[in-house]
N, C-alpha and C positions, 0 to 999 in steps of 0.2 A: 161421725165427731173421726177426723186422721190419726190414724195409727203409730206409735213412733215409728215405726221405722221409715213411716211417709213423711215424718216432720224431720226427724233425720237427712232422708233424702231432699228434702226441698231443702233444709239446711243450709248443704254444700254445694247444690245447682247456686244457691246465692252472695252464695264466697266463691266461686270460680265467673261468676260475671265479669266481677270488675276488675278481674287479669286480662280472661279474653278481652273485655274491651280495650284495654291498656294496649296489650300484647297487635289489636286491630292497628292501634290508634300511632305507636311503634313501625308498624310495617309500612304504617302510609304517609311518615314523613322521611320515610327513606325515598334520596332521588334519585333520579337514573343512572347516576356519575357514580354515587357514591353504589349503586346495584351492580355496578360491574365489577367483575373478573379483578382484583388488582393487577397492577402495572407490573409488569417486569424489574428487577435490578435492574438499575444501566450497567451497559459492559465498563469496567475498568480500561483504561487508555492501557495502549501495550508497554512495555518497556525498554523500546526501541536504543540499538546500544546509538551513545553519540560524542563521539571524540575516542570511540573502542579501537585499541591499538591492535594492525591485523596485520599477515605479512602477507602479497601477494604473492601467487604463483603464477609459476610464465606458464600462460593454454594455447594453443594451436586454437588458432579461429580464422575465419571466411570473416572477410571484413568490407566491407562500402565505403571510402572511404569521399569526403564532399565538403562542403560549408556551405554557412544559411545564416541567415538572419533573424536575433532572437527572437521579432517580434511572429516569426512563425516557426519556431526551433521543433515543435512536437513534430509537427507536420515534415517538416525537413528530415527526423533524424528516422520516423514509424517510413518518412520513402525510403530511407537508406537502408532500414531489414530489411524491408518490401522485398528488396533491391537482391540481399541477400540470400534469403527462406527461396527467390526464384531459382535464382541458381543454383541450391541448396538440393530443391527438388529437383529441376532439370538433371540434375547430377546422380541422384541416389546418392547424397550424404546426408545423414542423419544428427542431429544437435547433440551434446553432451552435456548441454548445460544453458545457463541462464542468458538470453542477446547481453546489450550489453552498448553502451555509448563510449569511447575512448576519444575522451577532446584532447584534441593537441596544438591549438591556436584558440585563445578570446581575446575580443575589445570589446566594446562601448558598444558596438550595435554589429557584432556578430561572431563566428567561429569556423572552426577549421575542425572536423572531426572524423572518426570511424566507429560505423554501425558494425559490431560483428557482434559471429553467434561461433560458442565454443564448437570443436568438430575432433575427435580421436587423433592424434599426434601425427597417423602416420597416412593422413588423407591428403590426396591430392584432388588438385584440378585443374578444367581445359584450358588454357589458356585461350586470353580475348574478355571477352564482355566485362564489365565496370567493375570486378570482385575480385580479391586477389587475396590469396595465403596471409596470414602475418602469423605475430604472436602478442597478447595482450602485456602490462607491465608486471611487474616486477617489483617486489622490498617493502619498506617497511610505510604502512601507511595508517593514515584514521579513517575510522566508519561512523560514517554516521547513514541517518533512514529521512526521508522525507515522503509519507503517503498523503493521497491525494491527486489532484490536476496538476499537467505541468506547470501550469500558469502561475499557481503557489509557491514557486519551489524560490523564486527571488527572498520571499522571508526565511525559508532554510537556507539560503547558499550567503544570504546575512550575517545568519547566526554563527552557521560554520565560520566566518571570518571573522568575527569577532571572539571567537575561540581562540583561534592558531596566532592573534594576536593579542590575547590575555597569557597563554601560555606561551609567547614566543617563540612559534616555529613559522619553521620557515618552509614551503611547503615547494614541489616540484613543478614547473610547469605545463601540467596535464592533471586531470582528473578522472573519473571511471563512475560513468551511473549502471551499476546493474539494475535488470529487472527482474525483480523475484515474480512478477503479475507483468505476460507480453504486454508491451505498449498498443501493437497492433489491434490484436483483442479484446483490450479491457479496457472499458470505461474508466476516462477520467478521472473520475471522483475516487475510484476504486484501487489507482493507482498505487505500489507498493515501489519504492525505487531508496537501493543501497548506494552511497555518493564514498565513492572510494578516494582520501588524498591522499598521496603520495609526498615522503618527506626530502627532502635534501639530507 
């Protein structure tokens, strides 16, 4: 005959069996996807300026002047910057800021530009070659930002044109792209380009 303690133990086991079974069944129902760790929260898009008023300060730059077609604009610009970097390295000159492209004339098919790299104001360079010393544009401008491939900049420039039209603002016949990530070494998808539109 079972003792009272043994009866109590049997009853306790009988109570736990359904609970254990339920836990096993619930665990079996978890799909592999659900069992994975939760995905990290999406990164909020950067709060980039779009039409921010700024004042461009004159910088001494070493520049390469050239022209190109829009169909091969990125290759032309990076080629110009490579020429500047080569001259800086040969003459032992260190850059003091982010590289930039100064567009001096544009039309539907092509453009004239200066690929420029800021240097110390007292810099001098040896004569000859395809690079010279110059100055970057100055004065009141609007700042915009583009992220991603250079080929996708058409949409950014269209938005800039619409912004100027909406605000009834008139720009000068030039604009500046400053590269916070060097376009010579940065994958195109990772480019961050500050666009400055000087105003009349």
